[in-house]
C-alpha positions in Angstrom: 0.0 0.0 0.0 2.9 2.4 0.9 4.5 1.7 -2.5 1.2 2.4 -4.3 0.8 5.7 -2.5 4.5 6.6 -3.3 3.9 5.8 -7.0 0.7 7.8 -7.0 2.5 10.8 -5.4 5.4 10.6 -8.0 2.9 10.5 -10.9 1.0 13.5 -9.5 4.3 15.4 -9.0 5.4 14.6 -12.5 2.1 15.8 -14.0 2.3 19.0 -12.0 5.9 19.6 -13.2 4.9 19.1 -16.8 2.2 21.7 -16.4 4.6 24.2 -14.8 7.2 23.6 -17.5 4.5 24.2 -20.2 3.8 27.7 -18.9 5.7 30.3 -20.8 6.4 33.9 -19.9 4.7 36.2 -22.4 6.8 39.2 -23.3 4.9 42.0 -25.1 6.2 43.6 -28.3 5.1 46.9 -26.9 4.1 48.4 -23.5 2.9 51.9 -22.9 1.4 53.8 -20.1 -1.0 56.7 -20.8 -1.4 59.0 -17.9 -4.7 60.8 -18.1 -6.1 63.5 -15.8 -9.3 61.7 -15.0 -10.7 58.9 -12.8 -10.3 55.2 -13.7 -14.0 54.8 -13.6 -14.6 57.7 -16.1 -11.8 56.4 -18.4 -13.2 52.8 -18.2 -16.7 54.0 -19.0 -15.4 55.7 -22.1 -13.2 52.8 -23.5 -15.6 50.1 -22.4 -18.2 51.6 -24.7 -16.6 50.0 -27.7 -18.2 52.1 -30.5 -17.0 55.2 -28.7 -13.5 54.4 -29.8 -14.4 56.5 -32.9 -14.8 59.5 -30.7 -11.4 59.1 -28.9 -9.4 57.8 -31.8 -8.2 61.4 -32.6 -9.7 61.1 -36.1 -8.0 57.9 -37.0 -11.2 55.7 -37.0 -14.0 56.6 -39.5 -16.4 53.7 -38.7 -16.8 51.0 -36.0 -19.3 48.2 -36.2 -19.7 45.8 -33.2 -21.2 42.4 -34.2 -21.8 39.0 -32.7 -21.6 35.7 -34.5 -22.8 32.9 -32.3 -20.9 33.4 -29.0 -18.1 35.5 -30.5 -18.1 39.3 -30.8 -16.1 41.3 -33.3 -15.3 44.9 -33.9 -15.0 45.9 -37.6 -12.9 49.1 -38.0 -12.7 51.4 -41.0 -9.7 53.8 -40.6 -9.6 57.3 -42.0 -7.2 56.2 -44.7 -9.8 53.6 -45.9 -8.1 50.5 -44.6 -10.2 48.0 -42.7 -9.5 45.6 -39.8 -11.5 43.0 -37.9 -10.7 42.3 -34.2 -12.2 39.5 -32.1 -13.3 40.9 -28.8 -11.9 38.3 -26.4 -12.6 40.0 -23.1 -14.1 43.2 -21.7 -13.8 42.8 -18.0 -15.7 45.5 -16.0 -14.5 44.6 -12.5 -10.8 44.7 -13.4 -11.2 47.4 -16.1 -9.4 45.7 -19.0 -10.1 44.5 -22.5 -8.4 42.1 -24.9 -8.8 42.3 -28.7 -7.3 39.6 -31.0 -6.7 41.0 -34.5 -8.3 38.6 -37.0 -8.0 40.3 -40.4 -5.8 41.4 -41.9 -2.7 39.8 -40.3 0.5 40.2 -42.2 2.0 37.1 -43.7 4.3 35.5 -41.1 2.3 36.9 -38.1 0.2 34.1 -36.5 -1.3 36.2 -33.6 -1.7 39.8 -32.7 -3.4 40.9 -29.4 -4.0 44.4 -28.1 -4.8 44.9 -24.4 -5.7 47.9 -22.2 -5.9 48.0 -18.4 -7.2 51.1 -16.6 -5.7 51.6 -13.1 -5.6 54.3 -10.5 -2.3 55.9 -9.4 -1.6 55.4 -5.7 0.3 58.7 -5.5 -2.2 60.9 -7.4 -5.9 60.8 -7.1 -6.4 63.1 -10.1 -4.5 61.0 -12.7 -5.2 57.4 -13.9 -3.1 55.1 -16.0 -4.1 53.2 -19.1 -1.6 50.4 -19.6 -1.5 49.3 -23.3 0.2 46.2 -24.6 0.7 44.5 -27.9 1.5 40.7 -27.9 2.4 38.9 -31.1 3.5 35.6 -32.4 5.3 34.9 -35.7 8.2 36.0 -37.7 10.0 39.0 -36.1 10.5 40.9 -39.4 6.8 40.4 -40.2 5.7 41.7 -36.8 7.6 45.0 -37.1 5.3 46.9 -39.5 2.2 45.8 -37.5 3.8 46.8 -34.2 4.6 50.3 -35.7 1.0 50.6 -37.0 -0.6 49.5 -33.7 1.8 51.8 -31.7 0.6 54.8 -33.8 -3.0 53.6 -33.2 -2.5 53.6 -29.4 -0.8 57.0 -29.6 -4.0 58.3 -31.3 -6.2 56.7 -28.6 -4.1 58.3 -25.9 -4.3 61.8 -27.5 -8.0 61.4 -28.1 -8.7 60.3 -24.5 -6.8 63.3 -23.2 -8.8 65.6 -25.4 -12.1 64.0 -24.5 -11.6 63.6 -20.7 -9.1 66.2 -19.5 
């Protein structure tokens, strides 16, 4: 019986180690903090209202359509230059004030995944300023990722400028 218990313990330990080893640290392509003179609640109410991104995009977005197919929601964007993009809306979490968008189309050849996240937080040292933490996470060929990172970085800069105009 003792041997069976020992064998069971070893098997469970090996399974746990396999799960731990499978976890990988995700390193974003881009991290940026936007400091905005507003409350986290007011900022979150603005960016949580997904069609409102047109208002705070600093003129970059011409049209936004939010649609649901089955259980999956998407946002279809038309930019001021006429280009279009579809993002899957993976998460919009009100309690923790964050969202996750997975870019679906178009993805450059060589890029297998592109995710944009935003998290709204208070600043412990300043009640009058909140922080929006933006990140871009990608998978695929490094040279293929570079132009998309540059495009998304410019997009985030427009959101930051637009949020400041709208809320400050």
